[in-house]
C-alpha positions in Angstrom: 32.9 16.0 11.7 29.2 16.5 11.3 29.3 16.8 7.6 30.8 13.1 7.2 27.4 11.4 8.2 25.6 13.6 6.0 27.9 13.2 3.2 27.7 9.3 3.6 23.7 9.7 3.8 23.7 11.5 0.3 26.1 9.2 -1.3 23.8 6.1 -0.4 20.5 8.1 -1.4 21.5 9.8 -4.4 22.0 6.8 -6.8 18.5 5.3 -5.8 16.7 8.6 -7.2 15.7 8.4 -10.7 16.1 12.0 -12.5 13.1 13.4 -14.1 13.7 14.9 -17.5 11.7 17.9 -19.2 12.0 16.5 -22.6 13.0 13.6 -24.8 14.5 13.7 -28.4 13.2 11.0 -30.3 15.2 11.5 -33.9 14.3 15.1 -35.2 11.2 15.3 -32.5 11.2 16.8 -29.2 8.5 15.1 -26.9 7.7 16.5 -23.7 5.0 16.6 -20.9 1.5 17.4 -22.0 2.0 15.6 -25.6 -0.7 12.8 -26.2 0.3 9.2 -27.1 -0.2 9.7 -30.6 2.4 12.3 -30.9 4.6 10.3 -28.9 4.1 7.2 -31.2 4.6 9.1 -34.4 8.0 11.0 -33.2 9.4 7.8 -31.1 7.6 4.7 -32.7 6.5 1.9 -30.6 7.8 1.5 -26.8 10.2 -1.4 -25.9 8.0 -1.9 -23.1 4.6 -1.1 -22.3 3.0 -1.4 -18.7 -0.4 -0.5 -17.1 0.8 0.8 -13.5 -2.3 1.9 -12.0 -5.7 3.4 -12.2 -6.6 7.0 -10.9 -10.0 7.6 -9.7 -11.3 11.1 -9.6 -14.7 12.2 -7.8 -16.2 15.3 -8.8 -19.2 16.6 -7.0 -22.1 18.4 -8.9 -25.6 19.5 -7.9 -27.1 16.3 -9.2 -24.6 14.1 -7.2 -21.0 12.6 -7.6 -19.5 11.7 -10.8 -16.6 8.9 -10.6 -14.1 9.1 -13.6 -11.2 6.5 -13.9 -7.9 7.1 -15.7 -5.6 4.7 -16.6 -1.8 5.2 -15.4 0.6 3.7 -18.1 4.3 3.6 -18.7 6.2 3.1 -21.8 9.9 2.5 -21.7 12.0 3.4 -24.7 15.6 1.9 -25.3 17.2 4.3 -27.2 20.8 2.2 -27.8 23.6 1.0 -25.5 25.2 4.4 -24.9 21.9 5.7 -23.6 19.6 5.7 -20.5 16.3 4.2 -20.7 13.4 6.6 -21.0 10.4 5.8 -19.2 7.4 7.8 -20.0 4.3 8.0 -18.0 0.8 8.5 -19.3 -2.6 9.6 -17.3 -5.2 8.4 -19.7 -3.6 9.8 -23.3 -1.6 12.8 -21.7 2.0 12.5 -21.2 2.6 13.6 -17.5 6.2 12.5 -16.6 9.6 11.6 -18.2 12.3 9.7 -16.3 15.6 8.9 -17.0 16.4 5.0 -15.9 19.2 2.8 -15.8 21.8 2.1 -18.8 20.6 -1.5 -20.1 
């Protein structure tokens, strides 16, 4: 009987979580974390949707003071067809840091 509430909770929460993929296949090319925006554009073409999500600020302390560096966080969404889930690629600066599977369109 104790398992029933836990199973119900999991059944409710699991669909909310978007899964993370290690790599995306664009035609013959494989895109993975660490790739540049240029490599993704060459392999996958222009994204279906492009959005500037946030800006991360890093502070580094040196002998002569503190240096502030800002990096744009951008998400590119690819629509690979009606039978596929959306692919959401997150870039920090020009580096691919995350690949998520979105909903089916």
